[in-house]
C-alpha positions as CSV (number, residue, x, y, z in Angstrom):
1,M,171.5,77.3,28.5
2,N,168.1,78.8,28.0
3,P,168.6,82.7,27.9
4,R,165.1,83.2,29.2
5,T,165.6,80.9,32.2
6,G,168.9,82.6,32.9
7,G,167.3,86.0,32.8
8,E,164.5,84.9,35.2
9,R,167.1,83.6,37.6
10,T,169.0,86.9,37.4
11,A,165.9,88.9,38.0
12,G,164.9,86.7,40.9
13,S,168.4,87.1,42.5
14,T,168.1,90.8,42.2
15,R,164.7,90.8,43.9
16,G,166.0,88.6,46.6
17,A,169.0,90.9,47.2
18,A,166.8,93.9,47.9
19,P,165.0,92.5,51.0
20,K,168.4,91.3,52.3
21,Q,169.9,94.8,51.9
22,D,166.8,96.3,53.6
23,R,167.3,93.9,56.6
24,S,171.0,94.8,56.8
25,R,170.2,98.6,56.8
26,A,167.5,98.0,59.4
27,T,169.9,96.0,61.6
28,R,172.5,98.8,61.3
29,Q,169.9,101.4,62.2
30,R,168.8,99.5,65.3
31,L,172.4,99.1,66.4
32,L,173.0,102.9,66.1
33,Q,169.8,103.7,67.9
34,S,170.7,101.2,70.6
35,A,174.2,102.7,70.9
36,V,172.7,106.1,71.5
37,T,170.2,104.7,74.1
38,C,172.9,102.7,75.9
39,L,175.2,105.8,76.0
40,A,172.4,107.9,77.5
41,E,171.5,105.2,80.1
42,H,174.8,103.5,80.9
43,G,177.5,105.9,79.8
44,W,180.6,105.1,77.9
45,S,182.1,102.4,80.2
46,G,178.8,100.5,80.3
47,S,178.1,100.6,76.6
48,T,180.0,97.6,75.2
49,V,179.3,96.0,71.9
50,T,177.6,93.1,73.7
51,V,175.3,95.4,75.7
52,V,174.4,97.4,72.5
53,A,173.7,94.2,70.6
54,E,171.5,92.8,73.3
55,H,169.5,96.1,73.4
56,A,169.1,96.0,69.6
57,G,168.0,92.4,69.7
58,V,170.8,91.1,67.5
59,S,173.7,88.7,68.0
60,R,177.1,89.9,68.9
61,G,178.3,88.4,65.6
62,A,175.7,90.4,63.6
63,A,176.8,93.6,65.4
64,Q,180.5,92.9,64.6
65,H,179.6,92.3,61.0
66,H,178.4,95.9,60.7
67,F,180.9,97.3,63.2
68,P,184.0,95.1,63.8
69,T,185.2,97.1,66.8
70,R,183.6,99.2,69.6
71,E,185.4,102.2,68.1
72,D,183.8,101.6,64.7
73,L,180.4,101.4,66.3
74,F,180.7,104.5,68.3
75,T,182.4,106.5,65.6
76,A,179.3,105.7,63.5
77,A,177.1,106.6,66.5
78,V,178.8,110.0,66.6
79,E,177.7,110.6,63.0
80,Y,174.2,109.3,63.8
81,V,173.7,111.5,66.9
82,A,174.9,114.6,64.9
83,E,172.5,113.9,62.1
84,E,169.6,113.2,64.5
85,R,170.3,116.5,66.4
86,S,170.4,118.3,63.0
87,R,167.1,116.8,62.1
88,A,165.6,117.8,65.4
89,L,166.7,121.4,64.8
90,R,165.1,121.4,61.3
91,E,161.8,120.1,62.7
92,L,161.5,122.6,65.5
93,P,158.1,124.3,65.5
94,T,157.7,128.1,65.1
95,P,157.2,129.4,68.7
96,A,154.4,131.8,69.5
97,S,156.4,133.8,72.1
98,A,159.8,134.4,73.5
99,R,159.1,132.0,76.3
100,A,158.0,129.3,73.9
101,A,161.3,129.9,71.9
102,V,163.4,129.6,75.1
103,E,161.5,126.4,76.1
104,T,162.0,124.9,72.7
105,L,165.8,125.6,72.8
106,V,166.2,124.4,76.4
107,G,164.3,121.2,75.3
108,L,167.2,120.4,72.9
109,Y,169.5,120.0,75.9
110,T,167.3,118.0,78.2
111,G,166.4,115.0,75.9
112,P,168.2,111.6,75.3
113,L,170.1,112.9,72.2
114,F,171.9,115.5,74.4
115,R,172.6,112.9,77.1
116,A,174.1,110.6,74.5
117,A,176.1,113.5,73.0
118,L,177.4,114.4,76.4
119,H,178.7,110.9,77.0
120,L,180.3,111.0,73.6
121,W,182.1,114.2,74.6
122,V,183.4,112.5,77.8
123,A,184.5,109.4,75.8
124,A,186.1,111.5,73.1
125,S,188.3,113.2,75.7
126,N,190.0,109.8,76.3
127,E,189.5,108.1,72.9
128,P,191.8,109.4,70.1
129,Q,189.7,107.8,67.4
130,L,186.5,109.6,68.6
131,G,188.0,113.0,69.5
132,P,188.4,114.6,66.0
133,R,185.0,113.5,64.8
134,V,183.2,114.6,67.9
135,T,185.0,118.0,67.9
136,A,184.2,118.6,64.2
137,L,180.5,117.5,64.4
138,E,179.9,119.5,67.6
139,A,181.3,122.6,65.9
140,R,178.8,122.0,63.1
141,I,175.9,121.4,65.4
142,G,176.8,124.5,67.4
143,R,176.6,126.7,64.3
144,E,173.3,125.1,63.3
145,T,171.8,125.6,66.7
146,H,172.9,129.2,66.9
147,R,171.4,129.9,63.5
148,M,168.2,128.2,64.4
149,A,168.0,130.1,67.7
150,V,168.3,133.4,65.8
151,E,165.4,132.3,63.6
152,L,163.2,131.1,66.4
153,L,163.7,134.4,68.4
154,G,163.2,136.5,65.3
155,V,166.2,138.8,65.9
156,D,168.7,140.6,63.8
157,E,172.3,139.6,64.6
158,R,173.6,142.8,63.0
159,R,172.4,144.7,66.1
160,P,175.1,145.1,68.7
161,G,175.0,142.6,71.5
162,V,172.4,140.3,69.8
163,R,174.9,137.5,68.9
164,E,176.3,137.4,72.4
165,T,172.8,137.4,73.9
166,V,171.8,134.4,71.8
167,Q,175.0,132.6,72.6
168,G,174.4,133.3,76.3
169,L,170.9,131.7,76.0
170,L,172.4,128.6,74.4
171,D,175.1,128.4,77.1
172,M,172.4,128.7,79.8
173,A,170.3,126.0,78.1
174,R,173.3,123.6,78.0
175,G,173.9,124.3,81.6
176,L,170.3,123.4,82.5
177,G,170.8,120.2,80.5
178,L,173.8,119.3,82.5
179,A,172.0,120.0,85.8
180,N,169.2,117.7,84.6
181,L,171.5,114.7,84.3
182,L,171.7,114.1,88.0
183,T,168.2,115.0,89.2
184,D,164.9,116.1,87.8
185,D,165.5,119.8,87.6
186,S,162.2,120.7,85.9
187,A,160.8,122.9,88.6
188,R,163.8,125.2,88.8
189,R,164.2,125.0,85.1
190,E,160.7,126.4,84.5
191,R,161.5,129.4,86.7
192,V,164.8,130.0,84.9
193,V,163.2,129.8,81.5
194,A,160.5,132.3,82.5
195,Q,163.2,134.8,83.7
196,W,165.3,134.3,80.6
197,A,162.3,134.9,78.4
198,R,161.7,138.3,80.2
199,L,165.3,139.2,79.8
200,L,165.4,138.3,76.2
201,E,162.2,140.4,75.5
202,N,163.9,143.4,77.0
203,A,167.4,142.8,75.5
204,L,166.4,141.8,72.0
205,H,163.1,143.5,71.4
206,G,163.2,146.4,73.9
């Protein structure tokens, strides 16, 4: 056997493996993104592996290669949603005013990631495999969101009442997100945001 020929074949095999791995990662990413979209649009009961695979543009067999069961797919989707929500928090712009800060925080609860997360909460209440992961990740996201809210508002949590005020804002934002699930609540939400901004200015900076 010619060592040089063998070496070239090995190098070629290595080069050929890289694009295959890239395609595999891309397929997995599309499946996770589609799982989130399907959850947001169809809820848990309507988001089967077949539906997700069709949305991702891959065969059911390819989907099951990456995620053998529906629980495997959506357990991974829980992780994906948590990471995407964390990334969204890290990329939030610095607001120019209290109202801009409130609008930014409320926006976290009115987009597709929150809708998907909400459906995961509902599913986790009935799916033992999902429950512990969703609970743990939501606790982490809650801490990150609170910390980011403090930074965006530019407040000092050592002051009495500040922590509770910030948490009240986040609870209100979550409630607005829930209200937005059924109908377009943007007009009422705008008025509520304006009032909360005024309250925060007085409570946190007054």
